[in-house]
N, C-alpha and C positions, 0 to 999 in steps of 0.2 A: 473517123470519116463516116458519114451517113449519106446514103442516097435514098431519095424519096420519089415514089411514083404514085400519082393520083389516078383514080378511075371513078366511074359512076356518073359523070356529067352527061348532059343531053338536053333534049327539048321536052318541056313539060308544060301543061296548061296551067293557067292561074288557079290557085287553090290546090294544086297537086303536090306530090312529095318526091324527093330524091334522096338517096343516101350516097354520099361521097366516101371513098376509101382512100387511104394513103398508106402504102406499104413501104416499110423502111428496111434497108439492108444495113449491115454493120452490127457492131456489138453494143451491148448495154443500152438498148432502147429505153428501158424503164428509167434510166437516169436522165432522160431528156424531157424537158417540158415541151409541149406540142401545141399547135394551134392552126388556125385557118385565117387567111386574108383573102380579099377579093379585089378585083379591079374591073370596073365597068369602062366601056369605051369613053374616052375623053375625060375620065375622072382619075383621081389619085387612088393608089392602093389603100385599102382600109382594113382594119382589124375586124374580124367577125367573131371568133371564139378562141378561147385559150384554156388549156388544162395543164396544171402543174404536175410534177412527179407524184405528189401526194393525192392527186385526184380533185383538187380544188379547181373550180371553173369560173370563167368570166366571159360575159357575152356583151357584144355591142347592143345598145338600146334598140336598134332597129331590127334585131333578130330575136331578142329575148322573148321566150315563150313559144317561139316557132322552131328554132334550131336547137339541136342538142349535140354537143361534142362528147365523144367517148373514146376509150382506147382499150386495146387488148395487147398487153405486153407480151403474152405468150406467142402471139402472131406478129408482133412488131408492127402493129397497124393502128392507125387513128381514123376515126369515122366522124362524119358530120351528117347527122340526120336533119333534113330540111323539110318542114311541113308548111302548109298554108303559103305556098310560094306566091310571090307577087312579081309582076313585070320588072319592078325596080331591083329584084334580086338577080337579074340577068348580069352576068359577069364571068370572068375567068377566076376560078377559085384555086388558091395555092395553099398547100400545107407546108408547115415548117417544123423543125425541131431545133431546140436550143439548149446548150449546156456549156457552162463555164465561158460565157460570152462569145461562144461560137455558134453561128446559126447556119442551118442547111435548109434548102428550099426545093420543092418539087417543080415540075415544069408547067403545072397548071392544067385544069380541066374546065372546059366551057360548060356553063349552065345557061340555058336560054328559057325564059318563062314567057310564053306567048300563046295566044289562042289562034 
């Protein structure tokens, strides 16, 4: 069982940066693949970034080059560094962890990009 808690969301101006954190409780965090999804008002949830247990990454086209996913297994934490933010990045961001076809999700953190 893994519990995930996101933090770091907030209001930022276009072109600004935020770093989201997702702290995990439970054992064997390093054995989980991790990632971030987001859901904007009136839209479906969409994948943003993914990192495998081996450190391989995958990004959605609309964030590639602007967002970076990373993890610190010693701290059982996954991060999402978001740069060059746009109003279209406004959404609730959710982190997740997955292992052996079982997935766990955080409660989400709001990111609002607006001037």
